[in-house]
C-alpha positions as CSV (number, residue, x, y, z in Angstrom):
1,M,-21.5,41.2,25.6
2,K,-20.9,37.9,27.3
3,K,-22.7,36.3,24.7
4,I,-20.2,37.9,22.1
5,I,-17.3,36.8,24.0
6,L,-18.6,33.3,24.6
7,F,-19.4,33.3,20.6
8,F,-15.8,34.2,19.6
9,A,-14.1,31.9,22.2
10,V,-16.2,28.8,20.6
11,L,-15.2,29.9,16.9
12,I,-11.6,30.2,18.1
13,S,-11.5,27.0,19.4
14,A,-13.5,25.3,16.7
15,T,-11.3,26.4,13.9
16,S,-8.1,25.6,16.0
17,C,-9.0,22.5,16.2
18,V,-8.9,22.2,12.1
19,S,-6.3,21.1,10.4
20,T,-4.8,22.9,7.4
21,K,-4.7,20.2,5.4
22,S,-8.3,18.2,4.5
23,T,-8.7,14.6,5.2
24,L,-11.1,13.9,3.0
25,K,-10.2,11.6,0.1
26,N,-13.4,11.7,-2.2
27,V,-13.7,15.3,-2.9
28,D,-14.3,16.2,-6.7
29,D,-15.2,19.7,-7.7
30,N,-15.8,18.4,-11.2
31,A,-18.5,16.1,-10.5
32,P,-21.6,16.8,-12.1
33,D,-24.5,19.0,-10.2
34,L,-27.2,16.8,-8.4
35,V,-30.1,16.3,-10.2
36,L,-33.6,15.8,-8.5
37,K,-35.7,12.7,-9.2
38,K,-38.6,14.3,-7.3
39,E,-38.7,17.6,-5.2
40,D,-37.8,15.3,-2.1
41,M,-35.3,12.8,-3.8
42,F,-32.3,12.7,-5.8
43,A,-31.6,10.7,-9.1
44,I,-28.9,8.2,-8.4
45,T,-27.7,6.0,-10.9
46,L,-24.2,4.9,-9.4
47,F,-23.5,2.1,-6.5
48,S,-20.1,2.5,-4.9
49,K,-17.9,-0.4,-4.6
50,D,-15.9,1.3,-1.7
51,K,-16.7,-0.4,1.3
52,K,-15.5,3.0,3.1
53,Y,-17.4,5.5,1.0
54,G,-20.2,7.0,3.3
55,Y,-19.3,5.0,6.3
56,D,-15.9,6.2,6.8
57,P,-15.2,10.0,8.1
58,D,-12.6,10.4,5.4
59,Y,-14.9,9.2,2.6
60,P,-18.3,10.9,3.4
61,V,-21.3,11.3,1.1
62,N,-20.6,15.0,-0.6
63,L,-23.7,16.7,-1.0
64,F,-22.6,20.3,-2.0
65,F,-25.0,22.8,-1.6
66,R,-24.8,26.3,-2.4
67,N,-26.4,27.8,0.3
68,T,-25.7,25.8,3.9
69,R,-28.4,27.7,5.7
70,D,-30.9,24.8,4.8
71,E,-28.1,22.3,5.1
72,A,-30.4,19.3,5.7
73,L,-32.2,19.8,2.3
74,N,-29.8,17.8,0.6
75,E,-29.1,15.3,3.2
76,T,-32.8,14.4,3.0
77,R,-33.0,14.6,-0.4
78,F,-30.1,11.8,-0.6
79,L,-31.5,9.7,2.4
80,N,-35.1,9.7,0.8
81,A,-33.5,7.9,-2.0
82,L,-32.4,5.0,-0.2
83,T,-33.7,1.5,0.8
84,G,-32.1,-1.4,2.8
85,P,-30.6,-3.8,0.9
86,N,-33.9,-5.6,-0.2
87,G,-35.9,-2.6,-0.8
88,E,-36.9,-1.9,2.7
89,K,-38.1,1.5,3.7
90,I,-35.6,3.2,5.9
91,K,-35.8,5.4,8.8
92,Y,-33.1,8.0,9.6
93,K,-32.1,10.2,12.3
94,R,-29.2,12.4,12.4
95,L,-26.9,11.7,15.6
96,E,-24.4,14.5,16.0
97,T,-21.9,16.9,14.0
98,C,-18.3,15.7,14.0
99,C,-15.2,15.9,12.0
100,P,-14.1,19.3,11.5
101,F,-12.2,20.1,8.1
102,P,-11.0,22.9,6.3
103,T,-13.1,24.4,3.4
104,K,-13.3,27.6,1.2
105,R,-16.9,26.7,1.1
106,S,-17.6,28.1,4.8
107,D,-17.5,31.8,6.1
108,M,-15.7,30.3,9.1
109,G,-13.6,28.5,6.7
110,A,-14.3,25.0,8.1
111,G,-16.8,22.6,7.4
112,F,-18.1,19.6,9.6
113,L,-19.8,16.4,8.7
114,N,-23.5,15.0,9.9
115,V,-23.7,11.4,11.2
116,Y,-26.9,9.8,10.3
117,E,-28.2,6.5,12.0
118,L,-30.2,4.6,9.2
119,T,-32.4,1.6,10.6
120,W,-34.8,-0.6,8.8
121,E,-37.4,-3.6,9.7
122,G,-35.1,-7.0,10.4
123,Q,-32.2,-5.0,10.3
124,K,-29.4,-6.7,12.8
125,K,-27.5,-3.6,13.9
126,P,-28.1,0.3,12.8
127,I,-25.6,1.5,9.9
128,T,-23.8,5.3,10.5
129,L,-23.4,7.5,7.4
130,Y,-21.3,10.5,7.2
131,L,-22.7,13.2,5.4
132,N,-20.7,16.4,4.0
133,I,-22.7,19.3,2.8
134,Y,-19.5,21.8,1.8
135,E,-17.9,19.7,-0.8
136,K,-18.7,17.9,-4.2
137,G,-18.1,14.5,-5.2
138,I,-19.6,11.9,-7.4
139,L,-23.4,10.7,-5.8
140,M,-23.5,7.2,-5.2
141,V,-25.6,4.6,-3.1
142,P,-23.4,3.4,-0.4
143,M,-22.4,-0.5,-0.1
144,G,-25.2,-2.7,1.8
145,L,-27.9,-0.2,0.5
146,G,-30.6,0.2,-2.2
147,L,-32.2,2.6,-4.1
148,K,-35.6,3.3,-4.6
149,K,-37.5,2.4,-7.8
150,E,-40.2,4.8,-7.8
């Protein structure tokens, strides 16, 4: 019984922190569906010209996935397609979940961004990317990163 009460208390506090208006600026429900290049990698053809794309929580990389039970699948497919700026192999790790926002694509009525740290050999400072599995958008390579040629 205590677990159920605790669950509802956490759920209420999490959703009460969510504003009724989303701060996400780059949601596009008309964006084309994501295409696989290989089973573990998306085919990406566009490079962002916006310095905020992926680097700012209001401009996350939108990787809509119809079933959020395996949320890391599209994140992994996206990250596997990227390289460092000169083709370096990247390493990535998930740091945290943050930045709640309202969405109709979640049973709770709220979505969260997943924050990843990317590193590669010779890099001076790791970069942080914000990924969103709840909304659609045009998939692009964030500025300062490259795309695998394979």
